[in-house]
N, C-alpha and C positions, 0 to 999 in steps of 0.2 A: 529648615534643618530638622531632621528627625529627632524627636526628644529621646534622650537616653536615661540611664539610671541616675546620672548625676543631676538631672533636671528635677528629680523628686525632692521633696522637702526632707529634712532630717527625720521628722516624725514618721514619714512613710518608709524611709529606709530602715528605721529602727523596727517598724512593724514587720517588714520583710524578714529581718533577723529573728524576730519572735517566732515566725512560722517555721524557720529552719531549725530552731533549737528543739530537740525532742524531749527535753527535761519536763516540759509541761504535760507530757503524756504519762508521766510516772507519778504515782500518788505519794503522799506523805502519811504514814511511813511507806517505804518501798519494800521492806522485809515482810515475811509471812510467818505464821505459826510454825512450831517446831516440826510438825508432821508434814509440812508442805515442802517438797523437794525442788522448788524453783531455783534457777540460777539468779544471781544478784542482778538487779536492774541498774546498779551503780557501775556504769561502764563508760569509757572515754568516747566511744563512737557516737554517743547521743549528741555531742557538741561539735562533731567534725564539720558538718556543713555550715553550722553557725560561725565557727572560727574561720573557715575558708572564705566565707562571704565577707566577714568583718575585715579580713586582711587584704581584700581586693585593692584598696587604695587608702590614702589618708582620709578622704571624705567619709568613707564607710566606717573606718576605724574611729573617727571622731564622733560619728552619729550613733554608733551602736556601743552601748556600755557592756564591758566584759562582765559576765555574770553566769550563775548557775552551772559552774564547772563541776565535773565528776573527777575524783582523784582516787587512785589505788596506790597505797604505800606498801610495796612488796619487799623492800630491802632496807636495812638500817642506813645504808648510804643515801637512800632517798630522803630520810629524815634529816640527815646532816646537810644534804644539798639544798633542801628547802629552807633550812634554817640560815644558811650562809649565802645563798645565791639568788633566791627567789625575790621578786619585787613585791612591794606592799600591795600594788594594784592586783596582781594575780592572786595573792593570798586572800584578799578580801572578796574575790570573785568565786571562791570555792564554796559550793553548797552541800555536796555530799562526798563522803569519804569512807573507804574501806581500809583498815589496817590489817594486813595479813603478812607478817614477817616471820617466816619459819626460822627455827634455831640455826640452820646451816647458813643463813644469810643475815644473822643478827650481829650484835657487837662482837668484837674480837674476844676469843676465849681467854680467860685470865687464869692465873695460878690458882690451884684448887686443892689445897691440902689443909690439914687441921690447924696449921699455924696461920692461916690466912682468913680467919673468920671476919675480921674487920675489913679486909680487902673485898671479900665477897659482899659484905653489907654495903660498903661504900660504892661498889661497882653497880649494884642494882639501884642504889639510891641515886647515883649519877644518871642512870638511864631514865629513871622516873622524873628527875628534874628536867632532863632534856625533852622528854615527851610532853610534859605540861607546858614548857615554854613553846614547843613546836605547835601544840594545839591552840594555845592562847592567841597566837597570831592570826588564826582563821576566824575573824570576828563575825563572819556571815555563815559559818558552818552550821547547817540545820540538821543534818543527819550523819550519824557515825555508826559503822558496823565494825566490831572488833572480832577478828578471827584468830590471829596469832599475834602475840606482842612480846618483845624481848624481856618483859618483866618475869616471864616464866623460867624458873630454874628448878622446878620440881623434878627430883630424881637425878639431878646432874651434880650439884655441889655436895660437899660433905655435910653441909648443914641444911640443904634444901631450902634456902631462903627464897621467898617469893613475894607476891603482892601483900601478904599478911604482915610482912615485916616493915612495911612502908607507912609513913605518916599520912593522915588524911589531908586533902588539899585545904589550904587556908584562904583560897580565893576562887572565884568563879572563872575557871579557865575555859569553860564551854558556855559562854553567856547566851548564845543564840540557839543552842542545840535543843531540838524537840524530840526527834526519834533517836533512840540509842539501843543497839542490839549487841548482845554478847553471844557469839557463836563459837566459843573456844572448845576444842576437843579435850583439853586438859581439865580433869575434874576439879582440881584445886583452883585453877585459874577461873573456871566458870563460876565458882561461888565466891572467890576473893576479889576479883577485879571490880565488880559492881560497886563495892564499898568505896573505891577510890574515885570513880567517875560520877556516880549519881549525885553526890552532894555538890559537885562542881557545876552541875547543869541546872541553873535556876529556873529555866523555862521548860524543863522536860515534860513531854506530853505522852510519849509512846515508848514503851520499854519491853524488851525481850530478854529473858534471862532464865537461868536454872535456879529452882527453889532449893533452899537448904534449911534444915532445922538448927544449924549451928547459930547460936544467938548473935554472935558478933558480926555475922555476914547475912543475917536474915533481912527480909524486906522491912519489917517493923523497925529494926535497928537503923537501917539505911534511911528510912523516913525521918527518924529522930535526928540523925546526923545532917540530913538535908535541911531540916528545920533549924538546927543550931547554927549552921552557916548562914542561913537567911537572917537570923537574929543578929549575928555578928556583923553582917554587911549593912544592916539597918541601924547599927549602933544601939541595939537593945539588949546586949548580952549581960550588962552589969545591973540594969535596973529591974530585971525580972519581967519587963513588959513583953508582950508578944502574942497575947491571946487573939489579936485581930489579924495576925499574919496568916496568909493562906496555908492550907495543908498541902501535901504533895499533890501537884496539879495533874496527876496522871489521868489520861483519857483512854489509852489503849494499853492493855497488859497482856503479854504472851508469856506464860510461865510453864516450865517443864518440871514435873516431879519425877525424880529418879529413884527414890527409895522404894524398896520392895513393899514396905508398909505404906503405900501411897494413901493419903487421906481420902475420905469421901469428898465428893465435890462440894457438898454442903459445908464440910469442915474447911476446905480450901477457901471457899468464899468468905467464911467467918474470919479466917486469918487475914485475908487481903482487904476486905471491905473497910475497916476502920482507918486504914492508912491511905486509901484511894477513894475518897467519897465522891469524886467527880468522874469515876470510871464509867465510860459508855460502851467499851468493847472489851470483853474478857475471853481469852483463849487459854484453856487448860489442857495440857497434854500429859499423859501418864506413861512413863517408860521404866517400870519397876524391875525389869530383868535386863540382862546384858546382851540381848539379841537384837537390839536397835529398833525393834518394831514396837509401835504404840499399843497400849492396851485400851480397851473401852473405859472411858472415864466414868460412865454410868451405864450399867446393864439394866434396862428397864423392862420389866415384865408387864404385859397388858392382857386383860381378858374382859370379855363382855359380861354383862349382867347375867346372861344365861349360865355362865360358868361360876358366877360369884354367889356367895351366901347372903350378901346384903348389898344395898345400893350404895353408890359412892356419895360422899358428902357434897360434891360439886353438882350433882344431878346429871352428870355425864353418863353416857351409855357404857363407859369403860371405867375400870378400876385399875390401879397401878401399884407396883411394888418394885423396889430396887433389889435385883437378884444378887445373891451372895456368892455363888459358885457356878462352875461350868455344868454341874449336874442338873441345874435348873433348866437347861436348854438341851434340845436335841435337833441337830440339823437346822440351827438358827431359829427354831421354834420352841415354845414352852414344852417341856417334858410333861408326860401325863401325870407324874407325881407332883410336879410344881403346879400344874393346872388345877389339881384337886386340893391343894393346900389352902388353908384359910388365911387370907391376906389382911384381914381386918385388924390383926394385932401388930402388923408392921408399921413403923413410924418413919422409916428412912425417906420415903418419898415426900411425906409431909415435912420432915426436917429440911429437905432440900428446898421445898417451896417457901418455907418460912425464912430460910437464909437468903433466898432470892428476893424476898420482899424488902430486905434491908438495902438493896441496891437501887437507890432512888433515881439514878440517871442512866442506868444500864440500857443500852439499845441493842447490842449484839452479844449473843452468848454461844460459845463453841466449847464443848467439853467431851467430844466423841461419844455422844449418847447413842447406844444401840437399843432398839426396841424389838422385843420378842413377843410374838403373838401365838395363839394356838393354831394348829393345823386347820385348814378350811374344812368346815363340817362336811361329813359324808356319811352315807348310810352304810351300816355294817349288819350283815345277817345275824340273827340271834342264834347262838349255837344250841343244837339239840343234844340229847343225852348220848347219841352215838357219834357225835362230831369228834374227830381226832384233833389233838392240840396242834399238830403240825399243819393240818388243813386250815385251822382257824388263823394261825400265824401267817400262813401264805396269803390268805385272803386279806388279812389286816395290812400286810406289807404292800400288797397291790393297791389297797385303798389309800395308803399314805402316798404312794408314788403318783396316783391319779390326782390326789389333792394338791401335791406339790407342783405337778405339771400345770395345773389350772390356776396356780397362785400368781397374782399380779400385784404391782404396787397400787393398783386402783381398788384393791380389795381391803381385807382386814388391816393390813399393815398401815396403809394410808389413813384409814379412819382412826386407828390407834394413835398414830403420830399427831393427827389433828387434835384429838382430845388432850394429849399430853402437852402440846404447844399451847392450847387454850388455857390449861391450868397454870402454866408459867406466866402467860399474859395476865391472867386474873390476879396473880399474886405480885407481879411486877409490871404495872401498867405502862412503864416507859419502854418496855421491850418492843423492838420492831422486827427482829430477825434472829433466827437460830437454825440449827442443823440437827439431823438425825443420820446415823450411820448404820451400815449392815455389812458384816463380814461374809464373804462368799468364797467357799472352798472351790477347788478345781472342778469337782464333780457335783456341785450344788449351786448352780447359777440359775436360779429361777426368778421370774419377775423382771426380766429385762425390759427396758422402756420401749423397745421397738426393733424391727428387723435390722435397721442400720447399726444400732448399738450391739445387737447380737453378733454381728460380724466382727466387732472390735474386741470381743472377749479374748483375753490372753489364755492360751492353753497350758502354759507351763508354770503358773503361779496363782495363788489366791489374790483376790482383789477386795478393795473397799468400795462400797457405793455410798453416796451421800445425797440426802434430800435437803432442800432448803425450805424452811417455813417462814412466812412473814405475817405481820399483824396488819390486817386490812381494817381501816377505820369504818365504823358504822355510826348511826345517829347518836347512839348512847354509849358505845364502848368500842372495843376492838375484837375482830374475829380472826382466828387462826386459819391460815390458808397454806396448804402444801403446794409449792410451785410445781408446774408440770414437767420440769426437766430433772434429770438425775445425773449426777457426776459419777465418774468411776476412776479410781486410782489403784495402781498396783501397790501391793504391800511394800515391795522394795522401795518404791518412790517415797513412802512415808517414813522410811528409816531416819533416825536422827543420831548423829555422832556427838552432839553437844554434851560435854562432861563425861564422855565414855573412857578416855584414856586415864589410867590410874584410879579408876573408880573403885572404892573400897568394896570388898566382898560382903554381901549381906549374910547375916546369920541364918542358917537353915532352921 
């Protein structure tokens, strides 16, 4: 008799199921920084083949444990149906979830006049109670992404009650959760919702959110509330003990700054570091204007010692400064005025390196750092007394064009990046990887990585290019290496709409 599937042991059948489930190809966390326009990896089709194989017969169903399910909650009726009809076995098998419930498919609209403040308050309170009960039943839920949630009533009711009117959770209703992302378009929800969810996730490791300076919704305040709930759950609330309890166990932080007065990266690190001492991956995005496009988190000027008045402290062939305005650059290179300026009095670059030295466990840093270098050196004729100014300007422009056309990533820019990365590694030895960016206008795309990439340039919009640097171990230290590949992203792809709806106007 020819052996068939049922002749295999339960262990082998279970292993076959493992190969059919595509969740193991998706990392934890599955979400990306705010500038990355990827679609979500939390989709139901990853488990389709696994579930089909498991349902083949009773034998396979008994041999293969239901697990690692992906769920998208897109209507309020989905929440009610899961609460009332779903089995405990299925609930406990859910690993990743997206909550995206637009207002038009949320709870039934209620009376909405000035005599119904209590009704409005109790309505949103009832939704919150239902949501916490709903999530608490998913005891194996590891990853949660919140896009739209029925707690948002901003701009709708006469009192605009929202998440800020709700009480903090009194228990861990997300006990197994590690990655948590807030991708809400509503500005108020993007800064108010984290306060309700973070304290309830005792094992949180990865977080994506919009930063705010409003103290009651800031990360330092949420870290304190997370700690207070841990003390309460450990029975240490009344006796004042708790010094040995762990701090916020964050390993990955993806934070978006929306304010026009975005802080320096060094300031952002100083704000975040005390509350996330275990951080090993930090992604900072700056969106200070209402155009959805990211700004360079750090505009780094670099010039060789030939252009500098003094040697750098690190002994590098390059010195650096953090540029303050667009006038410092011309066509993605240092302007002549900036190149001739004395950088020895600037402390911003050193401030950044000092702040970086406080991150004892940081391995990956991404803050959209753009490096600007001088034009490639070229010879220019010395003007004589009879030389016309227009002639000199014409020759000078030709020189610039030739220099730009000969410019490649293997030249000055790559060397400047290497020196800057080495300085970061020297101040933060735990660093293993980072990135540098370059903005390329439609008519200014020089330094492409090769003929194949040249054919892929988009002609109708500017692009970002991104270089990856890594720390290569040596016998005594680590050496910065710029990887040979270069990524390219359209600017439109890097747009972020998180926190854009109802965003307050900045003062001019």
